[in-house]
C-alpha positions in Angstrom: -19.8 0.4 -19.1 -16.7 2.3 -17.7 -17.2 4.8 -20.8 -17.2 8.2 -18.0 -14.4 7.7 -15.6 -11.5 9.5 -15.7 -8.3 8.7 -17.0 -5.6 7.5 -14.1 -2.1 7.3 -14.2 -2.1 4.0 -15.2 -4.6 4.6 -18.4 -1.7 7.6 -19.2 1.4 5.3 -18.5 2.8 2.3 -20.8 3.3 -0.4 -19.0 7.0 -0.7 -20.6 7.3 2.1 -17.8 6.0 1.3 -14.9 8.1 0.2 -12.1 6.7 -1.7 -8.9 6.1 0.3 -5.8 8.1 -0.6 -2.9 6.1 -0.5 0.3 8.1 0.2 3.2 6.5 -0.2 7.0 8.0 0.2 10.9 9.1 -3.0 12.5 10.6 -2.7 16.1 11.4 0.8 16.2 13.1 0.8 11.8 11.9 0.8 8.6 12.0 -2.1 6.8 10.6 -3.1 2.8 8.1 -5.3 3.4 9.1 -7.2 0.8 12.6 -8.8 2.7 10.1 -10.4 4.5 9.7 -13.8 5.5 6.1 -15.7 5.2 4.7 -15.5 8.3 5.5 -11.8 9.1 3.8 -11.1 5.6 0.9 -12.7 6.8 1.2 -10.3 9.4 1.4 -7.4 7.8 -1.9 -8.3 6.2 -3.9 -8.4 9.0 -3.0 -5.2 11.0 -5.3 -2.8 11.6 -4.7 1.0 11.4 -6.0 3.3 13.4 -8.2 6.2 12.4 -9.2 9.3 14.3 -12.3 10.4 12.0 -13.5 6.3 13.3 -12.2 7.7 16.6 -13.9 11.0 17.1 -11.0 12.7 17.8 -10.6 15.0 14.9 
């Protein structure tokens, strides 16, 4: 099924050498890691909509 797909970084790096990626976001004028958010704030973060210049026709 996936015989002709190109190799990705996940295919090339052994699981033992991989590390989690920490996501940061701007909240109230300063940056914080999403992992430090409480349950409610994590839910708000997942529901955010992101502005796209292409979708708005501004490119």
